[in-house]
DRENDO-1510 file (C-alpha; in Angstrom, 1 decimal, always signed):
<recs>
REC; n; res; u; v; w
REC; 1; MET; +78.6; +103.5; +108.5 .
REC; 2; ARG; +76.1; +102.3; +106.1 .
REC; 3; ARG; +75.8; +98.9; +104.9 .
REC; 4; LEU; +75.4; +97.5; +101.5 .
REC; 5; GLN; +71.9; +95.3; +101.7 .
REC; 6; LEU; +72.5; +91.6; +101.6 .
REC; 7; LEU; +71.8; +89.4; +98.5 .
REC; 8; GLY; +70.6; +86.3; +99.0 .
REC; 9; LEU; +73.9; +83.7; +99.9 .
REC; 10; GLY; +72.8; +81.3; +96.7 .
REC; 11; ILE; +72.5; +84.0; +94.5 .
REC; 12; LEU; +75.7; +85.6; +95.6 .
REC; 13; LEU; +77.7; +82.1; +95.1 .
REC; 14; ALA; +76.2; +81.7; +92.1 .
REC; 15; ALA; +77.5; +84.6; +90.4 .
REC; 16; SER; +81.1; +85.1; +91.9 .
REC; 17; GLY; +82.2; +81.5; +90.1 .
REC; 18; LEU; +82.9; +80.0; +93.5 .
REC; 19; ARG; +82.3; +76.4; +93.8 .
REC; 20; SER; +79.2; +76.0; +95.7 .
REC; 21; PRO; +79.5; +75.7; +99.2 .
REC; 22; SER; +79.0; +72.5; +101.7 .
REC; 23; GLN; +75.1; +71.8; +103.4 .
REC; 24; SER; +76.5; +73.1; +106.4 .
REC; 25; PRO; +76.3; +77.1; +106.8 .
REC; 26; ALA; +79.1; +77.1; +108.9 .
REC; 27; TYR; +80.6; +80.6; +107.4 .
REC; 28; ARG; +79.3; +83.6; +106.1 .
REC; 29; TYR; +80.0; +85.4; +102.4 .
REC; 30; ILE; +78.9; +88.8; +101.6 .
REC; 31; ARG; +80.0; +90.4; +98.4 .
REC; 32; ALA; +79.9; +93.9; +96.7 .
REC; 33; GLY; +80.7; +95.0; +93.5 .
REC; 34; GLU; +80.9; +93.0; +89.8 .
REC; 35; PRO; +79.5; +89.1; +90.4 .
REC; 36; ALA; +82.1; +87.5; +88.7 .
REC; 37; ASP; +86.0; +87.3; +89.9 .
REC; 38; ILE; +88.8; +88.7; +87.4 .
REC; 39; LYS; +92.0; +87.8; +86.6 .
REC; 40; ALA; +94.5; +90.1; +88.3 .
REC; 41; GLN; +98.3; +91.0; +88.5 .
REC; 42; SER; +98.7; +91.7; +92.2 .
REC; 43; ARG; +102.2; +92.9; +93.8 .
REC; 44; PRO; +103.1; +92.0; +96.8 .
REC; 45; GLY; +103.1; +94.6; +99.9 .
REC; 46; PHE; +101.7; +94.3; +103.8 .
REC; 47; ALA; +99.8; +96.9; +105.9 .
REC; 48; LEU; +100.4; +96.3; +110.0 .
REC; 49; MET; +97.7; +98.7; +111.3 .
REC; 50; GLY; +97.6; +99.2; +115.3 .
REC; 51; GLY; +93.8; +99.6; +115.6 .
REC; 52; GLY; +91.1; +102.3; +116.0 .
REC; 53; THR; +90.2; +104.4; +113.5 .
REC; 54; ASP; +90.9; +102.8; +110.3 .
REC; 55; ILE; +93.5; +104.7; +107.7 .
REC; 56; ASP; +92.5; +105.1; +104.2 .
REC; 57; GLU; +96.2; +105.5; +102.9 .
REC; 58; ALA; +97.1; +101.8; +104.0 .
REC; 59; PHE; +94.0; +100.1; +102.3 .
REC; 60; LYS; +94.8; +102.4; +99.1 .
REC; 61; PHE; +98.0; +100.5; +99.5 .
REC; 62; LEU; +96.5; +97.1; +99.5 .
REC; 63; CYS; +94.1; +98.0; +96.4 .
REC; 64; ASP; +96.8; +99.9; +94.6 .
REC; 65; ARG; +99.1; +96.4; +94.9 .
REC; 66; ALA; +95.2; +94.1; +94.0 .
REC; 67; GLY; +95.2; +95.5; +90.7 .
REC; 68; GLY; +91.4; +96.1; +90.3 .
REC; 69; GLY; +91.1; +92.7; +91.3 .
REC; 70; ASP; +89.1; +91.0; +93.8 .
REC; 71; PHE; +89.5; +92.2; +97.4 .
REC; 72; LEU; +88.8; +90.0; +100.4 .
REC; 73; VAL; +88.1; +90.9; +104.2 .
REC; 74; LEU; +89.0; +87.5; +106.6 .
REC; 75; ARG; +87.6; +87.5; +110.0 .
REC; 76; ALA; +86.4; +85.4; +112.5 .
REC; 77; THR; +83.4; +87.6; +113.9 .
REC; 78; GLY; +81.6; +90.6; +113.0 .
REC; 79; ASP; +79.6; +91.6; +109.9 .
REC; 80; ASP; +80.5; +93.1; +106.0 .
REC; 81; GLU; +81.1; +97.0; +107.1 .
REC; 82; TYR; +84.6; +96.8; +105.4 .
REC; 83; ASN; +82.6; +95.8; +102.0 .
REC; 84; PHE; +81.1; +99.5; +102.0 .
REC; 85; TYR; +83.8; +101.5; +103.0 .
REC; 86; LEU; +86.5; +100.0; +100.7 .
REC; 87; ARG; +84.3; +100.4; +97.6 .
REC; 88; GLY; +84.0; +104.1; +98.3 .
REC; 89; ILE; +87.8; +104.7; +98.6 .
REC; 90; CYS; +89.4; +101.9; +96.3 .
REC; 91; ARG; +88.8; +101.1; +92.4 .
REC; 92; LEU; +88.4; +97.2; +92.7 .
REC; 93; ASN; +86.3; +94.9; +90.5 .
REC; 94; SER; +84.6; +93.4; +93.9 .
REC; 95; VAL; +85.1; +93.4; +97.9 .
REC; 96; ALA; +84.1; +90.4; +99.5 .
REC; 97; THR; +83.9; +89.8; +103.4 .
REC; 98; LEU; +84.5; +86.2; +104.4 .
REC; 99; ILE; +83.4; +84.7; +108.0 .
REC; 100; VAL; +85.3; +82.0; +109.1 .
REC; 101; PRO; +84.2; +81.4; +112.8 .
REC; 102; THR; +84.5; +77.7; +113.4 .
REC; 103; ARG; +87.3; +74.7; +112.4 .
REC; 104; GLU; +85.0; +73.3; +110.4 .
REC; 105; ALA; +84.3; +76.4; +108.2 .
REC; 106; ALA; +88.1; +76.8; +107.9 .
REC; 107; ALA; +88.2; +73.5; +105.8 .
REC; 108; ASN; +85.5; +74.5; +103.6 .
REC; 109; PRO; +85.9; +73.9; +100.3 .
REC; 110; PHE; +84.2; +77.3; +99.3 .
REC; 111; VAL; +86.2; +79.1; +102.0 .
REC; 112; VAL; +89.7; +78.6; +100.6 .
REC; 113; ASP; +88.5; +79.0; +97.2 .
REC; 114; ALA; +87.3; +82.5; +97.8 .
REC; 115; ILE; +91.3; +83.0; +99.5 .
REC; 116; LYS; +93.0; +81.5; +96.3 .
REC; 117; ARG; +90.4; +84.0; +94.3 .
REC; 118; ALA; +91.9; +86.7; +96.2 .
REC; 119; SER; +93.7; +89.7; +94.9 .
REC; 120; ALA; +94.3; +91.4; +98.2 .
REC; 121; ILE; +93.7; +89.9; +101.8 .
REC; 122; PHE; +92.8; +91.7; +104.7 .
REC; 123; ILE; +92.3; +90.3; +108.1 .
REC; 124; ALA; +90.0; +92.4; +110.4 .
REC; 125; GLY; +90.1; +92.9; +114.0 .
REC; 126; GLY; +88.3; +91.4; +116.8 .
REC; 127; ASP; +90.7; +88.4; +118.9 .
REC; 128; GLN; +93.7; +86.6; +117.7 .
REC; 129; ALA; +92.6; +84.1; +120.0 .
REC; 130; ASN; +90.0; +83.0; +117.3 .
REC; 131; TYR; +92.5; +83.1; +114.5 .
REC; 132; ILE; +94.6; +80.9; +116.3 .
REC; 133; ASN; +92.0; +78.5; +117.6 .
REC; 134; TYR; +89.6; +78.2; +114.2 .
REC; 135; TRP; +92.3; +78.7; +111.4 .
REC; 136; MET; +95.6; +77.5; +112.6 .
REC; 137; ASP; +96.3; +74.0; +111.2 .
REC; 138; THR; +93.5; +74.4; +108.6 .
REC; 139; PRO; +93.1; +74.7; +105.0 .
REC; 140; VAL; +92.9; +78.5; +105.6 .
REC; 141; GLN; +96.5; +78.4; +107.3 .
REC; 142; THR; +97.6; +76.9; +103.9 .
REC; 143; ALA; +95.8; +78.6; +101.3 .
REC; 144; LEU; +96.6; +82.4; +103.3 .
REC; 145; ASN; +100.4; +81.2; +103.5 .
REC; 146; ASP; +100.1; +79.9; +99.5 .
REC; 147; ALA; +98.8; +83.7; +98.5 .
REC; 148; ILE; +101.8; +85.1; +100.4 .
REC; 149; ARG; +103.5; +83.3; +98.5 .
REC; 150; ARG; +102.4; +84.3; +94.8 .
REC; 151; GLY; +102.5; +88.0; +96.1 .
REC; 152; VAL; +99.4; +88.6; +97.0 .
REC; 153; PRO; +99.4; +91.9; +99.2 .
REC; 154; VAL; +98.2; +91.2; +102.8 .
REC; 155; GLY; +97.3; +93.6; +105.6 .
REC; 156; GLY; +95.7; +93.5; +109.0 .
REC; 157; THR; +94.6; +95.6; +111.8 .
REC; 158; SER; +94.7; +94.9; +115.9 .
REC; 159; ALA; +94.3; +91.2; +115.9 .
REC; 160; GLY; +94.9; +90.9; +112.6 .
REC; 161; LEU; +98.1; +92.8; +112.8 .
REC; 162; ALA; +98.5; +90.6; +115.7 .
REC; 163; VAL; +99.4; +87.8; +113.9 .
REC; 164; MET; +101.4; +88.8; +110.8 .
REC; 165; GLY; +104.9; +88.3; +112.9 .
REC; 166; GLU; +106.4; +84.9; +112.9 .
REC; 167; TYR; +105.9; +85.1; +116.6 .
REC; 168; VAL; +102.2; +85.6; +118.0 .
REC; 169; TYR; +100.7; +86.5; +121.2 .
REC; 170; THR; +97.7; +84.3; +121.1 .
REC; 171; ALA; +95.7; +85.5; +124.0 .
REC; 172; GLN; +94.6; +82.6; +125.2 .
REC; 173; GLY; +95.1; +83.0; +128.3 .
REC; 174; ASP; +92.5; +86.2; +128.6 .
REC; 175; LYS; +89.4; +86.7; +130.4 .
REC; 176; PRO; +86.3; +87.3; +128.7 .
REC; 177; ASP; +85.7; +89.9; +131.3 .
REC; 178; ASP; +89.7; +91.5; +130.8 .
REC; 179; PRO; +90.8; +90.8; +127.6 .
REC; 180; ASN; +93.1; +93.4; +127.6 .
REC; 181; LEU; +96.7; +91.9; +128.9 .
REC; 182; ASP; +98.5; +95.7; +130.0 .
REC; 183; GLY; +101.9; +96.4; +130.1 .
REC; 184; LYS; +102.1; +96.5; +133.6 .
REC; 185; THR; +100.4; +93.1; +134.3 .
REC; 186; ALA; +102.8; +91.2; +131.9 .
REC; 187; LEU; +105.5; +92.8; +133.8 .
REC; 188; ALA; +104.8; +91.6; +137.6 .
REC; 189; ASP; +104.4; +87.8; +136.1 .
REC; 190; PRO; +106.1; +87.3; +132.9 .
REC; 191; ASP; +105.3; +83.4; +133.4 .
REC; 192; SER; +101.6; +83.9; +134.2 .
REC; 193; PRO; +99.6; +81.5; +132.9 .
REC; 194; ARG; +97.4; +84.6; +130.3 .
REC; 195; ILE; +101.0; +84.8; +128.2 .
REC; 196; THR; +100.3; +82.3; +126.1 .
REC; 197; LEU; +103.0; +82.7; +122.4 .
REC; 198; ALA; +102.8; +80.7; +119.4 .
REC; 199; GLY; +104.7; +80.6; +115.8 .
REC; 200; ARG; +104.4; +80.3; +112.6 .
REC; 201; PHE; +100.9; +81.3; +111.5 .
REC; 202; LEU; +101.4; +83.3; +108.6 .
REC; 203; ASN; +104.8; +83.0; +106.5 .
REC; 204; ILE; +106.0; +86.2; +105.8 .
REC; 205; THR; +109.7; +86.1; +105.0 .
REC; 206; ILE; +110.2; +90.1; +105.9 .
REC; 207; LEU; +108.5; +89.6; +109.2 .
REC; 208; LYS; +110.8; +86.4; +110.4 .
REC; 209; ASP; +112.1; +86.4; +113.9 .
REC; 210; VAL; +109.3; +89.2; +114.5 .
REC; 211; ILE; +106.7; +89.9; +117.2 .
REC; 212; THR; +104.0; +92.3; +116.6 .
REC; 213; ASP; +101.6; +94.5; +118.9 .
REC; 214; THR; +98.9; +96.7; +118.3 .
REC; 215; HIS; +97.1; +99.6; +120.4 .
REC; 216; PHE; +100.3; +100.3; +121.8 .
REC; 217; ALA; +100.3; +103.4; +123.7 .
REC; 218; ARG; +96.7; +103.4; +124.2 .
REC; 219; ARG; +96.5; +100.4; +126.0 .
REC; 220; ASP; +99.9; +100.5; +127.7 .
REC; 221; ARG; +101.2; +97.5; +125.9 .
REC; 222; MET; +105.1; +98.4; +125.7 .
REC; 223; GLY; +106.1; +96.4; +129.2 .
REC; 224; ARG; +103.7; +93.6; +127.4 .
REC; 225; LEU; +106.0; +93.5; +124.6 .
REC; 226; LEU; +109.4; +93.7; +126.3 .
REC; 227; VAL; +107.9; +90.3; +128.3 .
REC; 228; PHE; +107.4; +88.7; +125.1 .
REC; 229; LEU; +110.9; +89.6; +123.7 .
REC; 230; ALA; +112.7; +88.4; +126.8 .
REC; 231; ARG; +110.3; +85.2; +126.9 .
REC; 232; LEU; +111.1; +84.6; +123.4 .
REC; 233; ASN; +114.6; +85.4; +123.6 .
REC; 234; GLU; +116.1; +83.9; +126.4 .
REC; 235; PRO; +113.1; +81.0; +127.2 .
REC; 236; ASP; +112.7; +79.5; +130.8 .
REC; 237; GLY; +115.0; +82.0; +131.7 .
REC; 238; LYS; +118.1; +80.5; +130.0 .
REC; 239; PRO; +120.1; +82.2; +127.4 .
REC; 240; VAL; +119.9; +80.8; +123.7 .
REC; 241; PRO; +123.0; +80.0; +121.7 .
REC; 242; PRO; +124.7; +83.1; +120.6 .
REC; 243; ASN; +124.3; +82.6; +116.6 .
REC; 244; ALA; +120.4; +81.6; +117.1 .
REC; 245; PRO; +118.5; +84.3; +115.3 .
REC; 246; LYS; +117.3; +86.9; +117.8 .
REC; 247; VAL; +113.3; +88.1; +118.3 .
REC; 248; ARG; +112.9; +91.8; +117.6 .
REC; 249; GLY; +109.6; +93.4; +118.4 .
REC; 250; ILE; +107.3; +95.8; +116.7 .
REC; 251; GLY; +104.4; +97.9; +118.3 .
REC; 252; VAL; +102.2; +99.9; +116.2 .
REC; 253; GLU; +100.0; +102.6; +117.8 .
REC; 254; GLU; +95.9; +103.3; +117.0 .
REC; 255; ARG; +95.3; +105.3; +113.7 .
REC; 256; ALA; +98.7; +104.4; +112.8 .
REC; 257; ALA; +100.1; +101.8; +110.1 .
REC; 258; ILE; +102.9; +100.8; +108.6 .
REC; 259; LEU; +103.6; +100.0; +104.9 .
REC; 260; LEU; +106.0; +97.4; +104.4 .
REC; 261; GLU; +107.7; +96.3; +101.0 .
REC; 262; PRO; +109.2; +93.1; +100.8 .
REC; 263; ASP; +112.4; +94.5; +100.6 .
REC; 264; GLY; +112.1; +95.6; +104.3 .
REC; 265; LYS; +111.3; +99.2; +103.8 .
REC; 266; ALA; +108.9; +100.2; +106.3 .
REC; 267; HIS; +107.2; +103.3; +105.7 .
REC; 268; VAL; +104.9; +104.4; +108.7 .
REC; 269; VAL; +101.7; +106.5; +107.9 .
REC; 270; GLY; +98.9; +108.3; +109.9 .
REC; 271; TYR; +98.5; +109.5; +112.9 .
REC; 272; GLY; +100.4; +107.4; +115.7 .
REC; 273; ALA; +104.7; +105.9; +115.6 .
REC; 274; ALA; +105.8; +102.7; +115.1 .
REC; 275; TYR; +108.0; +101.1; +117.7 .
REC; 276; PHE; +110.8; +98.7; +116.8 .
REC; 277; ILE; +112.5; +96.9; +119.7 .
REC; 278; ASP; +115.3; +94.8; +120.0 .
REC; 279; ALA; +116.3; +93.2; +122.9 .
REC; 280; ASP; +120.1; +93.0; +124.0 .
REC; 281; ARG; +121.4; +89.3; +125.1 .
REC; 282; GLY; +123.2; +87.9; +127.9 .
REC; 283; SER; +121.6; +90.4; +130.4 .
REC; 284; GLY; +120.1; +87.7; +132.5 .
REC; 285; MET; +116.2; +87.3; +133.0 .
REC; 286; THR; +114.4; +86.7; +136.2 .
REC; 287; THR; +111.3; +84.6; +135.5 .
REC; 288; GLN; +110.7; +82.8; +138.8 .
REC; 289; MET; +107.0; +81.9; +138.9 .
REC; 290; HIS; +104.9; +84.9; +140.0 .
REC; 291; LYS; +107.7; +87.1; +140.2 .
REC; 292; PRO; +108.2; +90.4; +138.5 .
REC; 293; LEU; +110.5; +90.3; +135.3 .
REC; 294; THR; +114.0; +91.6; +135.2 .
REC; 295; PHE; +115.8; +92.0; +131.9 .
REC; 296; GLY; +117.3; +94.4; +129.5 .
REC; 297; PRO; +118.4; +96.9; +128.0 .
REC; 298; PHE; +116.3; +97.1; +124.9 .
REC; 299; THR; +116.9; +99.4; +122.4 .
REC; 300; VAL; +113.6; +100.9; +121.0 .
REC; 301; GLN; +113.5; +102.9; +117.7 .
REC; 302; LYS; +110.7; +105.5; +117.5 .
REC; 303; VAL; +109.5; +106.1; +113.8 .
REC; 304; ALA; +107.1; +109.2; +113.3 .
REC; 305; PRO; +104.3; +109.7; +110.8 .
REC; 306; GLY; +106.0; +109.8; +107.2 .
REC; 307; ALA; +109.5; +108.6; +108.4 .
REC; 308; ASP; +111.1; +105.2; +106.9 .
REC; 309; PHE; +112.5; +102.2; +108.9 .
REC; 310; TYR; +114.6; +99.4; +107.3 .
REC; 311; ILE; +113.4; +95.8; +108.6 .
REC; 312; LYS; +116.7; +94.3; +107.0 .
REC; 313; SER; +119.1; +96.7; +108.7 .
REC; 314; TRP; +116.7; +97.3; +111.8 .
REC; 315; ALA; +117.5; +101.0; +111.2 .
REC; 316; GLY; +115.7; +104.4; +110.4 .
REC; 317; ASP; +115.1; +107.4; +110.7 .
REC; 318; GLY; +113.3; +107.7; +114.4 .
REC; 319; ILE; +114.3; +108.7; +117.9 .
REC; 320; THR; +116.5; +106.0; +119.6 .
REC; 321; TYR; +116.6; +105.1; +123.2 .
REC; 322; LYS; +117.2; +102.1; +125.6 .
REC; 323; LEU; +114.9; +100.7; +128.2 .
REC; 324; SER; +115.6; +98.2; +130.8 .
REC; 325; VAL; +113.4; +96.4; +133.4 .
REC; 326; GLU; +113.9; +96.0; +137.2 .
REC; 327; ALA; +111.9; +93.8; +139.3 .
REC; 328; GLY; +109.2; +94.4; +136.8 .
REC; 329; LYS; +110.0; +98.6; +136.5 .
REC; 330; ILE; +110.6; +100.0; +133.5 .
REC; 331; ARG; +113.5; +102.3; +133.3 .
REC; 332; SER; +114.3; +104.6; +130.1 .
REC; 333; THR; +117.3; +106.7; +128.6 .
REC; 334; GLN; +114.5; +109.4; +127.9 .
REC; 335; THR; +113.3; +112.0; +130.5 .
REC; 336; ALA; +111.6; +110.6; +133.8 .
REC; 337; ASN; +108.7; +108.7; +133.6 .
REC; 338; GLU; +108.8; +108.4; +129.6 .
REC; 339; VAL; +108.6; +105.2; +128.1 .
REC; 340; TYR; +107.5; +105.9; +124.7 .
</recs>
């Protein structure tokens, strides 16, 4: 994808109207479009993108809710390729990419001001461990949650989607040479140190008590999401009180996205399905160290592109089936060997 030629950082900062940065060049800010921000009327909404090829419809959903204002792409690594892409499909005052690769950068006043001024925010793909390590419990996290409360639309793809639910698989235990924790590996040892879970990075009300996962079918992640749900619903293998909130899961395939309204209406777009998973309690869980998982049943609702799902009632226009896990093997009420 062709990229815009970069201007000098000092020129960009002076023209944008943002506060001057500190002396430390700890972050990168790359802006395209009008040099000065405008005040725009944002409308809330959330775009949950499963990764892979970007879906124009999902970005247009965010752009439409930005009110023609200033769109901010947040990432911990990478470059500014989204600037050119978004300028091509959306009518916006500006698009900027802000790369925040350290906790030092996440505390910089310029970085916080850039988030505060955004009319829409998109968290790019990469490695969600970076977002947790660099941004959690910093002014970046505070600014993001303030933006959500103000009604700024927020989206994420791949790692960006992975941090949108109340609970997050942080990927802290993944090895650099083996970053994909697949379903088979997770099911074989649900207490593995690779399975690291955290909570409350982003405070999106409609995604409370939800954990999200991405690249779902292509990278064989159904099994690991079932493990996450078992761990969160019966910590340490012990049943939680009956009145405790139940944690549910949402998995999104590559080249698919969920366009989520604040009232809980979710519309699936793109070329893949979304999976809404509920874990039944009281069935017992085997989580002995280095022993495969036994847990279930889980109720899965698979929603195809063009169909809707309603988060508040946890029901929608999809195919419903049951999964259970016995000694690390998934059993389905669908046809033999059919998990999805």
